[in-house]
N, C-alpha and C positions, 0 to 999 in steps of 0.2 A: 580516464573513462567517463567521468561525470563533469568535465570542465564546462563552465557556463550553464550549469544546471543547479537548481535549488530544490531543497526538500524540507518538509516538516515531518517530524517523527513523533508518534504517540509515545506516551510513557510506557506502553506495553512492548515497545521495540527494544531488544537488547542493545547495550552500549556498543557491542562489537559491530553491529550494522551501521551505527552512526559513525564510528571510527573509520570503517571501510569507506563509507560515502565521502568523508572528508579527505582521507588519504588519496582517494582517486579524483580529487579536484572539485568535488561538489561543495556547495555552501548550504547552510541551514537558515531557514526563514520561518516566519509565522505562517500558519496554514493558508491564510487568505492571499498571500503573495508568492507562495512556493509553487514550483513547477510540478512537483510530485508530493503526494501525501502518503505516508507509510504507517501502517498499524499492524499489530499482530493479533489483536483481539477486538472484535466488533462490539464487545460489551464493556470495553474500557471507557470510563467516563469522558475522557477527552475526545475519543472517537465518536461516542454517542452524540456529543455536542455538535460535531461536524455533520453527522447524519440528520440532526434536527435543524440544521441551519437552512436559510433560504437558498444559499448557494448550492447545497446538495439537492434540495427539493426541486430546484430549477435546472438541475443537471449541469451546473457550472464547475463542479469539482467531483473527483473520483478518488476513492481511497484504495490503495493497493496494499497487498500483504507483503510484509518485509521478506518473505521467502524469495521474492524477486531478486533482492540484493545478494542473497546467498548463492543463487544460481548464476548471477552475473560474475561473482567472485570465482566460482568454480570453473566457469567457461572463459574467464578473463576477457569478457566482452558483454556489453549490454545490447548491442545491435542484433545479436543472434538469439536473443531471448524475447519472446512475445509477451509483452507486459499485460496484454489483455487476459492472459490466463491467470493473472494474479490480482484481479479485482476482488476487493474484500467488501461484499455487500453487507448491509445491516443484518443483524441477527434475525429479524422477522422474515427476511427473504431467505436466509440460509435454512431456516426452519420450515420453509414452505408455506408461511402464513400469508404471503402475497400471491395472488393468482396471476397466472400468465408469465411468470418469470422463473427461469431455471438456471441454477449455477452449480458448478462442480463443487463437491465437498472439499473444503480447505483442510480437512483433517487428514487427508491422504497425501502425505509429504512426498511419496514416491512419484506421484503424478507430476510434480513440479521439478524434478531433477533430471 
């Protein structure tokens, strides 16, 4: 499913997600060279470092919630899952502290399945 794709995983992502990624042919890399960045917690220190990076500030990287992988596993496909629904914005955006941006709450797991 993830052949020729690479990912970085925050320490907040459960080991089961990493194992699933690898079992489906994906590789793991550092966040600067990975195709996908996954986190489960916008307040995790390693994820905050990415949000504070120039790459994120200049919109060169996007962090996705690891729920994406759970849904891919459930559907046995990643092509039928819209990854845009799994963008994990910084905490300040989730809390509505930034004007002009609206995201769905990632606390509602039913929305993503």
